A tleap script that builds the chain and sets N, CA, C and O, in Angstrom:
source leaprc.protein.ff14SB
mol = sequence {
  NMET LYS ILE TYR THR ILE HIE ASP ARG VAL
  ALA LYS CYS TYR LEU PRO LEU PHE LEU ALA
  ARG ASN ASP ASP GLU ALA THR ARG MET TRP
  ILE VAL SER LEU PRO GLU MET PHE ARG LEU
  GLN ASP TYR SER LEU TYR SER ILE GLY THR
  PHE ASP ASP GLU HIE GLY GLU ILE SER GLY
  PHE VAL LYS GLU LEU VAL ALA HIE GLY ASP
  ALA VAL GLU VAL ASP SER ILE ARG ARG ALA
  VAL CGLN
}
set mol.1.N position { -51.854 46.970 45.287 }
set mol.1.CA position { -51.089 45.954 44.578 }
set mol.1.C position { -52.068 45.127 43.728 }
set mol.1.O position { -53.219 44.905 44.104 }
set mol.2.N position { -51.573 44.690 42.589 }
set mol.2.CA position { -52.394 43.835 41.735 }
set mol.2.C position { -51.935 42.382 41.902 }
set mol.2.O position { -50.776 42.112 42.217 }
set mol.3.N position { -52.857 41.472 41.686 }
set mol.3.CA position { -52.591 40.036 41.796 }
set mol.3.C position { -52.474 39.476 40.381 }
set mol.3.O position { -53.311 39.746 39.519 }
set mol.4.N position { -51.425 38.695 40.160 }
set mol.4.CA position { -51.155 38.139 38.833 }
set mol.4.C position { -50.975 36.631 38.893 }
set mol.4.O position { -50.644 36.061 39.933 }
set mol.5.N position { -51.203 36.002 37.742 }
set mol.5.CA position { -50.890 34.595 37.551 }
set mol.5.C position { -50.436 34.401 36.112 }
set mol.5.O position { -50.723 35.224 35.243 }
set mol.6.N position { -49.738 33.325 35.875 }
set mol.6.CA position { -49.259 32.988 34.534 }
set mol.6.C position { -49.937 31.705 34.102 }
set mol.6.O position { -49.972 30.727 34.849 }
set mol.7.N position { -50.476 31.713 32.893 }
set mol.7.CA position { -51.106 30.504 32.351 }
set mol.7.C position { -50.111 29.774 31.474 }
set mol.7.O position { -49.489 30.368 30.594 }
set mol.8.N position { -49.966 28.483 31.718 }
set mol.8.CA position { -49.109 27.607 30.918 }
set mol.8.C position { -50.027 26.828 29.986 }
set mol.8.O position { -50.761 25.945 30.431 }
set mol.9.N position { -49.990 27.149 28.698 }
set mol.9.CA position { -50.933 26.504 27.774 }
set mol.9.C position { -50.584 25.039 27.515 }
set mol.9.O position { -51.463 24.266 27.136 }
set mol.10.N position { -49.344 24.642 27.705 }
set mol.10.CA position { -48.957 23.246 27.499 }
set mol.10.C position { -49.435 22.382 28.664 }
set mol.10.O position { -50.028 21.323 28.460 }
set mol.11.N position { -49.174 22.840 29.879 }
set mol.11.CA position { -49.612 22.105 31.082 }
set mol.11.C position { -51.097 22.308 31.352 }
set mol.11.O position { -51.697 21.571 32.134 }
set mol.12.N position { -51.697 23.326 30.694 }
set mol.12.CA position { -53.109 23.653 30.868 }
set mol.12.C position { -53.438 23.960 32.331 }
set mol.12.O position { -54.394 23.436 32.904 }
set mol.13.N position { -52.595 24.841 32.917 }
set mol.13.CA position { -52.838 25.240 34.304 }
set mol.13.C position { -52.300 26.651 34.536 }
set mol.13.O position { -51.528 27.190 33.742 }
set mol.14.N position { -52.735 27.220 35.646 }
set mol.14.CA position { -52.252 28.534 36.068 }
set mol.14.C position { -51.208 28.331 37.155 }
set mol.14.O position { -51.360 27.470 38.021 }
set mol.15.N position { -50.148 29.130 37.103 }
set mol.15.CA position { -49.055 29.034 38.058 }
set mol.15.C position { -49.386 29.840 39.316 }
set mol.15.O position { -50.355 30.599 39.316 }
set mol.16.N position { -48.595 29.690 40.395 }
set mol.16.CA position { -48.888 30.387 41.652 }
set mol.16.C position { -49.002 31.904 41.477 }
set mol.16.O position { -48.348 32.504 40.624 }
set mol.17.N position { -49.835 32.485 42.294 }
set mol.17.CA position { -50.098 33.922 42.257 }
set mol.17.C position { -48.890 34.719 42.735 }
set mol.17.O position { -48.078 34.233 43.522 }
set mol.18.N position { -48.789 35.960 42.243 }
set mol.18.CA position { -47.776 36.886 42.751 }
set mol.18.C position { -48.326 38.302 42.688 }
set mol.18.O position { -49.295 38.566 41.977 }
set mol.19.N position { -47.708 39.210 43.429 }
set mol.19.CA position { -48.160 40.599 43.513 }
set mol.19.C position { -47.179 41.525 42.814 }
set mol.19.O position { -45.972 41.284 42.819 }
set mol.20.N position { -47.705 42.590 42.209 }
set mol.20.CA position { -46.881 43.641 41.618 }
set mol.20.C position { -47.682 44.943 41.648 }
set mol.20.O position { -48.908 44.928 41.755 }
set mol.21.N position { -46.971 46.070 41.551 }
set mol.21.CA position { -47.641 47.370 41.598 }
set mol.21.C position { -48.394 47.699 40.310 }
set mol.21.O position { -49.396 48.414 40.341 }
set mol.22.N position { -47.913 47.177 39.173 }
set mol.22.CA position { -48.563 47.477 37.892 }
set mol.22.C position { -48.191 46.413 36.857 }
set mol.22.O position { -47.373 45.533 37.124 }
set mol.23.N position { -48.797 46.507 35.684 }
set mol.23.CA position { -48.580 45.500 34.641 }
set mol.23.C position { -47.137 45.453 34.158 }
set mol.23.O position { -46.611 44.374 33.882 }
set mol.24.N position { -46.494 46.608 34.052 }
set mol.24.CA position { -45.101 46.631 33.593 }
set mol.24.C position { -44.180 45.913 34.576 }
set mol.24.O position { -43.308 45.144 34.171 }
set mol.25.N position { -44.377 46.168 35.869 }
set mol.25.CA position { -43.562 45.485 36.871 }
set mol.25.C position { -43.823 43.979 36.848 }
set mol.25.O position { -42.887 43.186 36.960 }
set mol.26.N position { -45.080 43.584 36.705 }
set mol.26.CA position { -45.422 42.158 36.657 }
set mol.26.C position { -44.795 41.484 35.446 }
set mol.26.O position { -44.287 40.367 35.546 }
set mol.27.N position { -44.830 42.161 34.300 }
set mol.27.CA position { -44.225 41.603 33.086 }
set mol.27.C position { -42.726 41.419 33.289 }
set mol.27.O position { -42.174 40.378 32.933 }
set mol.28.N position { -42.070 42.416 33.855 }
set mol.28.CA position { -40.630 42.307 34.118 }
set mol.28.C position { -40.333 41.162 35.074 }
set mol.28.O position { -39.411 40.383 34.834 }
set mol.29.N position { -41.100 41.046 36.156 }
set mol.29.CA position { -40.890 39.963 37.122 }
set mol.29.C position { -41.036 38.607 36.439 }
set mol.29.O position { -40.249 37.694 36.687 }
set mol.30.N position { -42.031 38.480 35.588 }
set mol.30.CA position { -42.300 37.245 34.867 }
set mol.30.C position { -41.133 36.888 33.955 }
set mol.30.O position { -40.655 35.753 33.983 }
set mol.31.N position { -40.671 37.830 33.155 }
set mol.31.CA position { -39.628 37.560 32.175 }
set mol.31.C position { -38.294 37.229 32.844 }
set mol.31.O position { -37.640 36.256 32.467 }
set mol.32.N position { -37.889 38.017 33.820 }
set mol.32.CA position { -36.575 37.780 34.425 }
set mol.32.C position { -36.557 36.523 35.289 }
set mol.32.O position { -35.482 36.026 35.628 }
set mol.33.N position { -37.722 36.003 35.649 }
set mol.33.CA position { -37.748 34.786 36.467 }
set mol.33.C position { -37.599 33.513 35.637 }
set mol.33.O position { -37.341 32.444 36.191 }
set mol.34.N position { -37.757 33.613 34.320 }
set mol.34.CA position { -37.692 32.434 33.450 }
set mol.34.C position { -36.296 32.244 32.872 }
set mol.34.O position { -35.665 33.211 32.446 }
set mol.35.N position { -35.816 31.022 32.852 }
set mol.35.CA position { -34.556 30.754 32.141 }
set mol.35.C position { -34.732 31.062 30.650 }
set mol.35.O position { -35.842 30.965 30.125 }
set mol.36.N position { -33.664 31.424 29.982 }
set mol.36.CA position { -33.755 31.807 28.563 }
set mol.36.C position { -34.244 30.681 27.667 }
set mol.36.O position { -34.756 30.941 26.578 }
set mol.37.N position { -34.098 29.443 28.101 }
set mol.37.CA position { -34.504 28.320 27.247 }
set mol.37.C position { -36.016 28.095 27.246 }
set mol.37.O position { -36.508 27.310 26.436 }
set mol.38.N position { -36.768 28.758 28.128 }
set mol.38.CA position { -38.207 28.562 28.160 }
set mol.38.C position { -38.844 29.067 26.884 }
set mol.38.O position { -38.409 30.063 26.306 }
set mol.39.N position { -39.871 28.373 26.455 }
set mol.39.CA position { -40.636 28.786 25.279 }
set mol.39.C position { -41.698 29.772 25.747 }
set mol.39.O position { -42.795 29.372 26.136 }
set mol.40.N position { -41.375 31.041 25.711 }
set mol.40.CA position { -42.246 32.080 26.241 }
set mol.40.C position { -43.619 32.079 25.573 }
set mol.40.O position { -44.611 32.476 26.184 }
set mol.41.N position { -43.673 31.637 24.329 }
set mol.41.CA position { -44.953 31.621 23.613 }
set mol.41.C position { -45.961 30.645 24.237 }
set mol.41.O position { -47.144 30.676 23.896 }
set mol.42.N position { -45.501 29.784 25.143 }
set mol.42.CA position { -46.404 28.849 25.814 }
set mol.42.C position { -47.081 29.460 27.034 }
set mol.42.O position { -47.884 28.796 27.690 }
set mol.43.N position { -46.772 30.706 27.344 }
set mol.43.CA position { -47.253 31.334 28.567 }
set mol.43.C position { -47.978 32.650 28.293 }
set mol.43.O position { -47.694 33.341 27.315 }
set mol.44.N position { -48.916 32.977 29.176 }
set mol.44.CA position { -49.603 34.266 29.142 }
set mol.44.C position { -49.723 34.785 30.560 }
set mol.44.O position { -49.916 34.014 31.500 }
set mol.45.N position { -49.608 36.099 30.710 }
set mol.45.CA position { -49.689 36.756 32.009 }
set mol.45.C position { -51.072 37.365 32.177 }
set mol.45.O position { -51.569 38.058 31.289 }
set mol.46.N position { -51.696 37.096 33.338 }
set mol.46.CA position { -53.026 37.619 33.634 }
set mol.46.C position { -53.032 38.372 34.955 }
set mol.46.O position { -52.355 37.990 35.909 }
set mol.47.N position { -53.803 39.444 34.992 }
set mol.47.CA position { -54.135 40.125 36.243 }
set mol.47.C position { -55.477 39.554 36.687 }
set mol.47.O position { -56.395 39.434 35.877 }
set mol.48.N position { -55.599 39.205 37.951 }
set mol.48.CA position { -56.851 38.584 38.394 }
set mol.48.C position { -57.514 39.294 39.573 }
set mol.48.O position { -58.506 38.798 40.106 }
set mol.49.N position { -56.987 40.435 39.986 }
set mol.49.CA position { -57.606 41.171 41.080 }
set mol.49.C position { -56.632 42.116 41.738 }
set mol.49.O position { -55.529 42.340 41.238 }
set mol.50.N position { -57.041 42.667 42.854 }
set mol.50.CA position { -56.186 43.582 43.601 }
set mol.50.C position { -56.137 43.174 45.070 }
set mol.50.O position { -57.059 42.553 45.599 }
set mol.51.N position { -55.034 43.543 45.706 }
set mol.51.CA position { -54.847 43.302 47.134 }
set mol.51.C position { -54.572 44.627 47.809 }
set mol.51.O position { -53.603 45.310 47.477 }
set mol.52.N position { -55.412 44.992 48.748 }
set mol.52.CA position { -55.239 46.215 49.527 }
set mol.52.C position { -54.353 45.870 50.709 }
set mol.52.O position { -54.810 45.253 51.671 }
set mol.53.N position { -53.078 46.267 50.644 }
set mol.53.CA position { -52.135 45.879 51.694 }
set mol.53.C position { -52.316 46.692 52.980 }
set mol.53.O position { -51.711 46.369 54.002 }
set mol.54.N position { -53.128 47.726 52.940 }
set mol.54.CA position { -53.413 48.482 54.161 }
set mol.54.C position { -54.535 47.826 54.973 }
set mol.54.O position { -54.489 47.803 56.202 }
set mol.55.N position { -55.541 47.293 54.272 }
set mol.55.CA position { -56.696 46.691 54.941 }
set mol.55.C position { -56.735 45.171 54.849 }
set mol.55.O position { -57.592 44.536 55.463 }
set mol.56.N position { -55.819 44.585 54.093 }
set mol.56.CA position { -55.773 43.131 53.970 }
set mol.56.C position { -56.942 42.554 53.201 }
set mol.56.O position { -57.404 41.453 53.502 }
set mol.57.N position { -57.426 43.288 52.208 }
set mol.57.CA position { -58.593 42.842 51.453 }
set mol.57.C position { -58.241 42.575 49.997 }
set mol.57.O position { -57.462 43.304 49.383 }
set mol.58.N position { -58.828 41.524 49.464 }
set mol.58.CA position { -58.673 41.163 48.058 }
set mol.58.C position { -59.969 41.533 47.351 }
set mol.58.O position { -61.059 41.270 47.859 }
set mol.59.N position { -59.843 42.149 46.165 }
set mol.59.CA position { -61.040 42.494 45.397 }
set mol.59.C position { -60.748 42.349 43.912 }
set mol.59.O position { -59.625 42.043 43.510 }
set mol.60.N position { -61.761 42.571 43.120 }
set mol.60.CA position { -61.599 42.521 41.669 }
set mol.60.C position { -62.095 41.220 41.086 }
set mol.60.O position { -63.226 41.148 40.604 }
set mol.61.N position { -61.276 40.201 41.121 }
set mol.61.CA position { -61.609 38.865 40.634 }
set mol.61.C position { -62.065 38.821 39.184 }
set mol.61.O position { -62.909 38.005 38.813 }
set mol.62.N position { -61.502 39.701 38.370 }
set mol.62.CA position { -61.777 39.684 36.941 }
set mol.62.C position { -60.476 39.352 36.244 }
set mol.62.O position { -59.491 40.076 36.392 }
set mol.63.N position { -60.456 38.263 35.481 }
set mol.63.CA position { -59.234 37.850 34.789 }
set mol.63.C position { -59.049 38.701 33.543 }
set mol.63.O position { -59.901 38.712 32.655 }
set mol.64.N position { -57.918 39.420 33.483 }
set mol.64.CA position { -57.605 40.267 32.347 }
set mol.64.C position { -56.240 39.881 31.782 }
set mol.64.O position { -55.258 39.796 32.519 }
set mol.65.N position { -56.185 39.648 30.481 }
set mol.65.CA position { -54.915 39.339 29.836 }
set mol.65.C position { -54.016 40.559 29.860 }
set mol.65.O position { -54.427 41.642 29.445 }
set mol.66.N position { -52.794 40.394 30.342 }
set mol.66.CA position { -51.803 41.470 30.349 }
set mol.66.C position { -50.878 41.312 29.149 }
set mol.66.O position { -50.604 42.285 28.447 }
set mol.67.N position { -50.393 40.092 28.906 }
set mol.67.CA position { -49.470 39.871 27.786 }
set mol.67.C position { -49.394 38.397 27.429 }
set mol.67.O position { -49.414 37.527 28.300 }
set mol.68.N position { -49.306 38.132 26.122 }
set mol.68.CA position { -48.967 36.798 25.630 }
set mol.68.C position { -47.447 36.744 25.543 }
set mol.68.O position { -46.800 37.738 25.212 }
set mol.69.N position { -46.890 35.593 25.838 }
set mol.69.CA position { -45.445 35.454 25.812 }
set mol.69.C position { -44.806 35.779 24.487 }
set mol.69.O position { -43.696 36.312 24.457 }
set mol.70.N position { -45.472 35.476 23.387 }
set mol.70.CA position { -44.868 35.731 22.081 }
set mol.70.C position { -44.917 37.208 21.678 }
set mol.70.O position { -44.346 37.584 20.654 }
set mol.71.N position { -45.590 38.045 22.467 }
set mol.71.CA position { -45.682 39.470 22.151 }
set mol.71.C position { -44.790 40.331 23.048 }
set mol.71.O position { -44.782 41.554 22.912 }
set mol.72.N position { -44.045 39.712 23.955 }
set mol.72.CA position { -43.219 40.445 24.905 }
set mol.72.C position { -41.813 40.624 24.333 }
set mol.72.O position { -41.237 39.685 23.784 }
set mol.73.N position { -41.269 41.824 24.462 }
set mol.73.CA position { -39.909 42.102 24.003 }
set mol.73.C position { -38.926 41.674 25.089 }
set mol.73.O position { -38.471 42.494 25.887 }
set mol.74.N position { -38.609 40.404 25.110 }
set mol.74.CA position { -37.807 39.795 26.165 }
set mol.74.C position { -36.416 40.391 26.264 }
set mol.74.O position { -35.958 40.708 27.362 }
set mol.75.N position { -35.738 40.547 25.141 }
set mol.75.CA position { -34.358 41.034 25.175 }
set mol.75.C position { -34.254 42.424 25.789 }
set mol.75.O position { -33.348 42.683 26.581 }
set mol.76.N position { -35.169 43.318 25.436 }
set mol.76.CA position { -35.099 44.671 25.988 }
set mol.76.C position { -35.376 44.668 27.487 }
set mol.76.O position { -34.777 45.454 28.221 }
set mol.77.N position { -36.260 43.810 27.950 }
set mol.77.CA position { -36.542 43.722 29.384 }
set mol.77.C position { -35.337 43.164 30.135 }
set mol.77.O position { -34.955 43.692 31.179 }
set mol.78.N position { -34.740 42.100 29.605 }
set mol.78.CA position { -33.586 41.505 30.266 }
set mol.78.C position { -32.396 42.473 30.295 }
set mol.78.O position { -31.677 42.537 31.292 }
set mol.79.N position { -32.188 43.221 29.216 }
set mol.79.CA position { -31.099 44.204 29.191 }
set mol.79.C position { -31.331 45.310 30.208 }
set mol.79.O position { -30.380 45.789 30.827 }
set mol.80.N position { -32.562 45.718 30.389 }
set mol.80.CA position { -32.894 46.818 31.296 }
set mol.80.C position { -32.612 46.459 32.758 }
set mol.80.O position { -32.320 47.344 33.562 }
set mol.81.N position { -32.695 45.190 33.106 }
set mol.81.CA position { -32.487 44.803 34.510 }
set mol.81.C position { -31.068 44.343 34.794 }
set mol.81.O position { -30.752 44.024 35.940 }
set mol.82.N position { -30.214 44.300 33.803 }
set mol.82.CA position { -28.826 43.879 34.018 }
set mol.82.C position { -27.958 45.030 34.427 }
set mol.82.O position { -26.761 44.852 34.648 }
savepdb mol mol.pdb
quit
């Protein structure tokens, strides 16, 4: 599993961590969790490591940009999960 966080550029902070199997799943989780009125361009999704759920170990610790909010096709993601 990969570990993700979302950066809020307005609040200048990172939101609580969450786990997903891959970047596509994390992006979908991020988008469907936000109300439609949110300004997605204020947020960015980052992968920050991995969690081995068999051994209970966290590794990686390299922050990698997965997606900027203004580059995500929100409508297609929301339609796919409805």
